[in-house]
C-alpha positions as CSV (number, residue, x, y, z in Angstrom):
1,X,89.1,-156.4,-18.6
2,X,92.4,-155.9,-16.7
3,X,95.3,-158.2,-16.4
4,X,97.9,-157.7,-13.7
5,X,101.5,-158.8,-13.8
6,X,104.5,-158.0,-11.7
7,X,107.0,-156.3,-14.0
8,X,110.5,-157.8,-14.0
9,X,113.6,-156.4,-15.6
10,X,113.1,-158.8,-18.5
11,X,109.8,-157.1,-19.3
12,X,111.5,-153.8,-20.0
13,X,113.3,-155.2,-23.0
14,X,111.9,-154.9,-26.5
15,X,109.3,-155.7,-27.7
16,X,107.2,-153.8,-25.2
17,X,104.0,-155.0,-26.9
18,X,103.4,-158.7,-26.5
19,X,100.8,-160.7,-28.4
20,X,98.6,-159.8,-31.4
21,X,95.2,-158.5,-32.1
22,X,92.9,-158.3,-29.0
23,X,95.5,-160.1,-27.0
24,X,98.2,-157.5,-27.5
25,X,99.4,-156.0,-24.2
26,X,101.8,-153.2,-23.4
27,X,104.5,-154.5,-21.0
28,X,102.3,-157.7,-20.7
29,X,99.9,-155.6,-18.6
30,X,97.3,-153.5,-20.4
31,X,95.6,-153.7,-23.7
32,X,97.1,-151.2,-26.1
33,X,94.0,-149.3,-27.0
34,X,92.8,-149.2,-23.3
35,X,96.0,-147.5,-22.3
36,X,95.5,-144.4,-24.4
37,X,93.5,-142.5,-21.8
38,X,95.0,-143.8,-18.6
39,X,97.5,-141.1,-17.9
40,X,98.3,-142.1,-14.3
41,X,98.3,-145.9,-14.9
42,X,101.2,-147.7,-13.3
43,X,102.3,-151.3,-13.7
44,X,100.7,-153.4,-11.0
45,X,102.8,-153.4,-7.7
46,X,105.4,-151.0,-9.1
47,X,106.1,-147.3,-9.7
48,X,106.6,-147.8,-13.4
49,X,104.2,-145.5,-15.4
50,X,102.8,-147.1,-18.6
51,X,101.9,-143.8,-20.3
52,X,105.5,-143.1,-21.7
53,X,105.2,-146.4,-23.6
54,X,102.0,-145.4,-25.4
55,X,101.2,-142.6,-27.8
56,X,97.8,-141.2,-28.5
57,X,99.1,-139.2,-31.5
58,X,97.5,-140.7,-34.6
59,X,99.5,-141.4,-37.8
60,X,98.1,-139.0,-40.3
61,X,98.5,-139.2,-44.1
62,X,97.2,-136.6,-46.5
63,X,96.0,-137.7,-49.9
64,X,95.2,-134.8,-52.3
65,X,92.1,-136.1,-54.2
66,X,92.4,-133.2,-56.8
67,X,95.8,-134.4,-58.0
68,X,94.6,-137.7,-59.4
69,X,91.8,-138.9,-61.7
70,X,89.8,-141.7,-60.0
71,X,87.7,-144.5,-61.4
72,X,84.6,-146.0,-60.0
73,X,86.6,-148.8,-58.4
74,X,89.1,-146.5,-56.6
75,X,88.2,-146.5,-52.9
76,X,89.4,-145.7,-49.5
77,X,88.8,-148.4,-46.8
78,X,88.1,-147.0,-43.3
79,X,87.7,-149.8,-40.8
80,X,88.0,-150.8,-37.2
81,X,90.6,-153.2,-35.9
82,X,88.0,-156.0,-36.1
83,X,88.9,-156.0,-39.8
84,X,92.6,-155.2,-39.7
85,X,93.4,-157.7,-36.9
86,X,92.6,-160.6,-39.2
87,X,93.0,-159.3,-42.8
88,X,96.1,-157.6,-44.2
89,X,96.1,-154.5,-46.4
90,X,96.9,-156.8,-49.4
91,X,94.0,-159.2,-48.6
92,X,91.5,-156.3,-48.3
93,X,92.8,-154.7,-51.6
94,X,92.5,-158.0,-53.4
95,X,89.0,-158.6,-52.0
96,X,87.8,-155.1,-53.1
97,X,89.5,-155.5,-56.6
98,X,87.6,-158.8,-57.1
99,X,84.3,-157.5,-55.7
100,X,83.7,-154.1,-57.2
101,X,84.2,-155.0,-60.9
102,X,81.5,-157.6,-60.5
103,X,78.9,-155.0,-59.4
104,X,76.8,-152.8,-61.7
105,X,78.7,-149.5,-61.7
106,X,75.3,-147.7,-61.5
107,X,74.2,-149.5,-58.4
108,X,74.2,-146.9,-55.6
109,X,74.6,-149.7,-53.1
110,X,77.8,-151.2,-54.6
111,X,80.1,-149.7,-51.9
112,X,77.8,-150.8,-49.1
113,X,77.8,-154.3,-50.5
114,X,81.6,-154.2,-50.7
115,X,81.8,-153.2,-47.1
116,X,79.5,-156.0,-46.1
117,X,81.6,-158.4,-48.0
118,X,84.7,-157.3,-46.1
119,X,82.8,-157.7,-42.8
120,X,81.9,-161.2,-43.7
121,X,85.4,-162.1,-44.7
122,X,86.8,-160.8,-41.4
123,X,84.1,-162.7,-39.4
124,X,84.6,-165.9,-41.3
125,X,82.4,-169.0,-41.1
126,X,81.4,-171.0,-38.0
127,X,83.2,-174.3,-37.9
128,X,83.6,-176.9,-35.2
129,X,86.6,-175.0,-33.9
130,X,85.1,-171.5,-33.9
131,X,84.8,-168.7,-36.5
132,X,87.4,-169.3,-39.3
133,X,88.6,-167.2,-42.2
134,X,90.9,-168.2,-45.1
135,X,93.7,-170.7,-44.4
136,X,91.8,-171.8,-41.3
137,X,92.9,-168.7,-39.4
138,X,90.7,-167.4,-36.6
139,X,88.0,-165.0,-37.6
140,X,87.6,-161.7,-35.8
141,X,86.0,-161.8,-32.4
142,X,85.9,-158.0,-32.2
143,X,83.4,-155.5,-33.5
144,X,83.8,-155.0,-37.2
145,X,82.9,-151.7,-38.9
146,X,83.9,-151.0,-42.5
147,X,83.4,-148.0,-44.8
148,X,84.2,-148.2,-48.5
149,X,84.5,-144.7,-49.6
150,X,84.5,-144.0,-53.4
151,X,87.2,-141.6,-54.5
152,X,85.7,-140.8,-57.9
153,X,83.8,-137.8,-56.4
154,X,87.3,-136.2,-55.9
155,X,87.5,-135.7,-59.6
156,X,85.0,-132.9,-59.3
157,X,87.4,-131.0,-57.0
158,X,89.8,-130.1,-59.8
């Protein structure tokens, strides 16, 4: 889905990204994630290239598993924006820290169940005004994929 807008001088001021979640647009024109591969994309009816305002370089952080001893509840959450658009890092950490201790530590499906719990939290419940999560916020309308990856196996690396 494309949105066209004539860029004015006021549009070139910060912030260059307007809106939140799926409604976020670079220069009020193109969805942020859609713009990563459109090298020759220009703002509608202009000669302004959008590519210089985007970066396809990922933020990479290295975490050396062998430097730390991990417990069964120490996990890495890998998820799509369907989760992160509606839940903060803190909300996800709190949900995981409440969920995993209530599971049998020998249950091989505990991490899958934790991932399912996060998906359900992000989707929310259907109410008369649409899908809602905590504090009556909108639930995710995006695809939601979540992996809960146990770090305890890194203990064997040392």
